[in-house]
MARLUM-88247 format. One record per residue: residue in one letter; x, y, z of N, C-alpha, C, CB in turn. Coordinates in steps of 0.02 Angstrom, whole numbers, plus 50000, padded with zeros to 5 digits. Atoms other than C-alpha are relative to their C-alpha. Glycine has a CB too. Example, Ala and Ser with C-alpha at 12.3 -4.5 7.8 and 13.67 -1.06 7.14 Angstrom:
2
a500454994150000506154977550390500455006050000499505000150062 s499584994149997506844994750357499615005550037500205002349929 
***
This chain:
84
x499455003650031473895000048188499744996649936500314994950049 x500225002750065473754994948004500184992649995500335003849943 x499875007150010473614976547960500484999149941499344996249988 x499545001450056474994969347852499694994449958500704998050026 x500265004950047474574959147699500584996549967499535003349947 x499475003950032475724945147644499905000049925500024992850028 x500025000350073476144945247460500384993749979500305006549967 x499725006550018476474928047387500254999949928499494994550011 x499704999650067477374933447229500595004850002499475002349947 x499424995650004479034941347186499855006149958500614996349973 x500184994550044478224952347054499335002950021499974997649926 x500634996749986476894965147094499855005249946500025003350070 x500214995050048475894976746983499375003350026499894996749929 x500614996549980474574989847016499454998549949500125007650006 x500565001050045472844988446941500075004649940499325001450037 x499914995150054473225004046838500504997649949500215006850028 x499485002450045474834996946766499764993849962500644998450038 x500255006050033473964980446728499525001949943499644995550050 x500464997750053472604989646629500385003049941499505005150028 x499624996750052473924999246533500384995249954500495004850031 x499565004450039475004984646477499944992750023500735002450006 x500075006949975474294967346519500454994949966499294997849993 x499595005050035475224957646384500745000950017499905000649924 x499304998949981476894965746428500164997550069500175007449996 x499915002449931476674961746612500034992450001499445002650045 x499995007450004476264943546573500654997549970499394997549960 x499385002050034477754942246457500595000750047500115004149936 x499454998949954478944949646585500014995050057499975007150028 x500045004649943478334938046723500164992849981499315000450031 x499895007050021478504922046621499524995550036500734997950015 x500435004749964477854907746727499975001450074500264992949989 x500034998049929478034916946893499345003550013500595004550018 x500624996649983476484923046984500105007550007499704997150064 x499994992749994476064941546986499465001950051499885003649931 x500504997449953475214949847134499735006549972500325001050072 x500334993950024473964962847075499775003850062499404998449951 x500144996049940473854976747204499475005349987500645003350025 x500504994750000472404988247239500095003850065499264997149992 x499844995949941472855002347359500534996650043499365001250043 x499425003349969474474993047398499834993750040500345004850045 x500195006449968473544977347455499884995049944499375000850045 x500125005050052473494961047357499254999149988500324993350019 x500705000850019471834960347264499894993549960499765006049959 x500045005950042472214945747148500704997649983499595001349935 x499375002750026473584934547082499884997949928500254993950043 x500045001550071473904932546898500524994649984500125006449957 x499565005550017474634916246832499974998749925499804993650039 x500025002350069475144910446660499614993549997500734999149971 x500365006350008474164895846590500424994150023499784999149927 x499555005449981475684884646615500064999450076500695001049969 x499945000049927475874889746798499354997750033500195007050026 x500655002049973474004887546830499904992449993499445003849965 x500075007250012474014870046753500464996150047500164998349927 x499545003349953475534865246859499715000250071500695003449999 x500314999549935474624871447014499434995050007499735007250012 x500545005049999473094860846971500274992950007499575000649938 x499695006649995474224845646948500234998750071500594999449951 x499765000949931474994848447120499424999050048500425006050021 x500595000849957473284850247201499704993049991499475005349984 x500255006750013472724834147117500444994850033499964998749923 x499535004649967474294825247178499895000050076500735001949984 x500114999549928473974831647355499364996350021499975007350022 x500635003449985472184825147351500094992549995499445002449952 x499885007250006472754808047289500424997450058500354998549933 x499595001949943474074807447426499574999450063500575005250012 x500455000249943472724811247554499584993649999499545006250000 x500415006150007471644796947487500414993850016499704999549929 x499575005749987473104784747491500134999350074500675000649962 x499875000349927473514789247672499394997850038500245006950025 x500615002149966471694787047722499884992549992499405003849973 x500135007050014471644769847643500544995350025499934999049926 x499465004349974473294763547715499764996450062500645004150015 x500195004049942473034749647840499284997849999500135003950062 x500705002150005471274746647781499944992649984499645004149947 x500145007050015470464729947746500254998349930499254998650006 x499745002250065471334720547605499514995049970500704996850007 x500455004450036470304711647474500404996749944499385003849973 x499665003550054470984698247359499544999749940500204992850021 x500385000150062470434699547180500414996349948499825007349975 x499655003650053470864687847038499875003549935499774992649997 x500104997150065471054693146859499354997549968500594998449954 x500625002850027469614681746813499395003650028499954992650014 x500574996549968468474691046934499905006949971500115000650077 x500064993350029468844707446848499684999449932500695003549994 
***
């Protein structure tokens, strides 16, 4: 029984088609991710610079949220402006 591979993009392209027309494929996709398939299996995902930067921002936000949740309920320290 063959394993199925989830594809996390609405647009897919073969490695061959990507080599033939990379700029056209990027233009057509806009800011949506592109799954690059090799033998009908996802080998890579291609993102525009804008989409990649948005993804990094979301990961950073998630990490900050994790830190805030870890620190909730912790020991409180009073600090005055003069002490800073």
